[in-house]
Residue, then its C-alpha position, 0 to 999 in steps of 0.5 A: m490543463n488547469l488544476l486547483i488544490v484546495d487545502d488549508e494547510p499552507l505547508f502541505l499545499t506548497s509541497l503538493k504543488d511542488a510535487l505536481l510541477a516536478n512531474y506534470s505540466f499543469n497550470i496550478y491554482t491554489a486556495l487555502s479556503g473554500v471561499k478562495a476556491l470559489e473565486i478561482l472557479e468563477q473565473t477559471n475552468i478547472d480540469i482537476c481539483f484536489l480537495d481537502v474535506h476539512l476546510p475552515d469555512i466550507y465543508g469539503f463535501d458541500l463544495i463538490d456540487k459547487i465545483k461541478s456547477f462551475s466546471p462540469d467536467c472537473e475530476i475531483i480528488i478527495m484528500t482526507a485521512y479516512g475521516e469521513i468514510q460514508q461520505t467518501k464512499i458516496a463521493l466515489k460512487e458519484g465519480a470522485y477519486f480518493l487519496p488518503k493523507p499522507f500519500k506518496i508520489e506514487d499514490l499521486k501518480n496512480v490516481l492521476s493515471k486513472i483520471n487520464k485513463n478515464i477509470t471511475y474508481s481508485d485503488l484506495y476505494d479497495k481499502l474501504k471495501d474489498d471485493e472478496d473475489n480479488i482475495l483468493i489464495k490458491t495452493k496445492n501445498k498441504r501445509m498451506k491448505e492447513i494455514l488457510k483452514k486455520a485462517e478461516k476459523y480465525a476469521k469467525s473470531d473477534l480476537p486479534v490475529l498475529l501473522l508471522g513470516s519472512t518478507g514478501t510471503g503475503k502477510d497483507t494478502l492473508a490479512k485481507y483474506i481473513h477480513q473478507r471471511s469475517e462478520r466484518r467483511n462489509e466494514i472498512f479494512i485499513m492497512q498500515n505499515c508501522a515501519s513507514l511511519p515517522e516516530t513523530l507521527i505514529e500516535s497522530e496517525l493511529f489515535g488522532y488528535e484534537k484541534g490545538a493539541f500541539t502546534g500545527a493541529y489546526s483541526r481535529k484528526f481522526g486516527l486509524f483505530e477510530i476510522a476502522n471502528n467495526g472493521t479491521i486494522f492491519l498493523n504490519e511490522i508491529a514491532e517497529l512501533p515504540l513501546s509507548s504506542q504498543a501499550k496503547i494498542l494493548h489498552i484497546i485490545e483489553n478495554k476497547s477504548f483510547r484517547r485522541i492526543g489532547s483529549l480527556q475523553d475515552i473513545i469506544v471502538d470495536t476494531r479487530i486487530i491483525a498484526a504482523t512481523n517478519k521477525k522471530m517473536e522470541d528474538l524480539l522478546k529477548s531484545g525488548k522490541i515488543r512488550e511481553d504483555l502485548f505479545y501474549r495477547l496477540e499470539t493466542l491466534h497466530l499463523e506462520l506463513l511459508d517461504l516460497k521455496e517451501r511451496i514451489e509447486d504453487i508458483p504457476l498458481i501464483i503467476e496466474s494470480l499475478l497476471k489476472k491482477r494485471n488484467i493479462d490472460p494467463k493463457e496468452f502469457k507464455i513461460d519457457k520450460e527452462v524458466l520453470t525449471l530455474f524457478q523450481n531450483y531457485n531459493w527465492p529469498g524475496n519470496i512472492r514479492e521477488l516473483e512479482n518483480i520478475i513478472e513485472r519486468s517480463i511484462i515490460l521487456t516482452e510487452g506482456k507476451g511472457i517470460t524467457i531466459d532473456t527476461l530473467p535477472y542474473s540472480i536466477l540465471k546464476l543457476e544455469n550451468h552454462v553461465k560461468r562465475e566470471s561472467l556474472k558481473d557482465l551479466e548484471k551490467e547487461e541486465i541493468i542496461k537492458i532495463l534502463e533502455s526499456v523504461g526510457g532511462n527512468k532510474s526509479k522504475a529501473a530500480k524497482i524492476l531490478g529489486i534494488d534501491r536507487k542508491t545501489l543502482y546509481r552506484k553500479i551505474k557509476n562503477w560500470g560507467i553505464 
């Protein structure tokens, strides 16, 4: 299969090529310009094309028709930092795919897997506009119902919203829930985990930069606040941002304007901000990790999500939702009564995310048939009376062996299913001689 990468940044182009070669057996061609891409297309039938839209000679979207004229069956993956939203929407509707920069190897694999399955949309398109039916939060819990009522009221306002809650409680889902019930629901919704941004890239990603602003700034880059204009931006783990960046966000809240790096011109934006943190805000204030003035602007409308242990009665509803998300019929997915009893007595330190990991591992181990005692992690099995303390290490060892076998020895997949990082998994494999 022939694959073409068209991007004017040599370092990025090389990195993407290396990542593809490490995971796939493509014949890879590269082009630093639109003209070079056309030269390759004239001589070679291309099956997949990674296309950056900001090229030095030809506008990327104008190149799509030319690619199709040479290679009619070519699957096109548009790479952009959300800079051309309307054009990207049109391209997606015409069958192209969307991969935002910067992206992780998992994002790359996801979009390629969709091409292999001949799916004509991508998960990233959901970031441009979510289907409201996908964000339904069902609950039997009285306190959770009150939280959702408040969320719907907050959705009618344009003020910032602050979401508090432990890791894995569903803050990103609630942020989408608020956006989809607001007047901005037909506009873009962008999620950004602030903790995942390298400090050197934070301001570039959030506020953008002008061509020539610094070494390597070969063209103008639109920041996420500008891209989300008229829509909503969700800043998860906002306290991980430097205080200088927090000051600029406060300026946007108060003045609805900012400047790109390297520019003297104010850019007016109407972007609704939803922020979140898994820390206690009082602790953050005392430690100086968040600006007081920003905190007081954000906390005007705030919601604190419940830990899963505080809404145990919702576990069957959450499982049903997670199964539907994976196109599995909940009626065909059998859960042993003993499993449900353990779920009700478990403390759930990882909250909904931990439950989701258990669902994923059970789907793999039972081929989508259900959850049995044998598919549960040892952290839950400890609750069983017949499991002795001295057998826990053996139980964990057996669990790791079972998961590794189920994923063909893929340690990255195994670590994800087990809910641990790869270093921890490698250490356990070494210690136990697995």
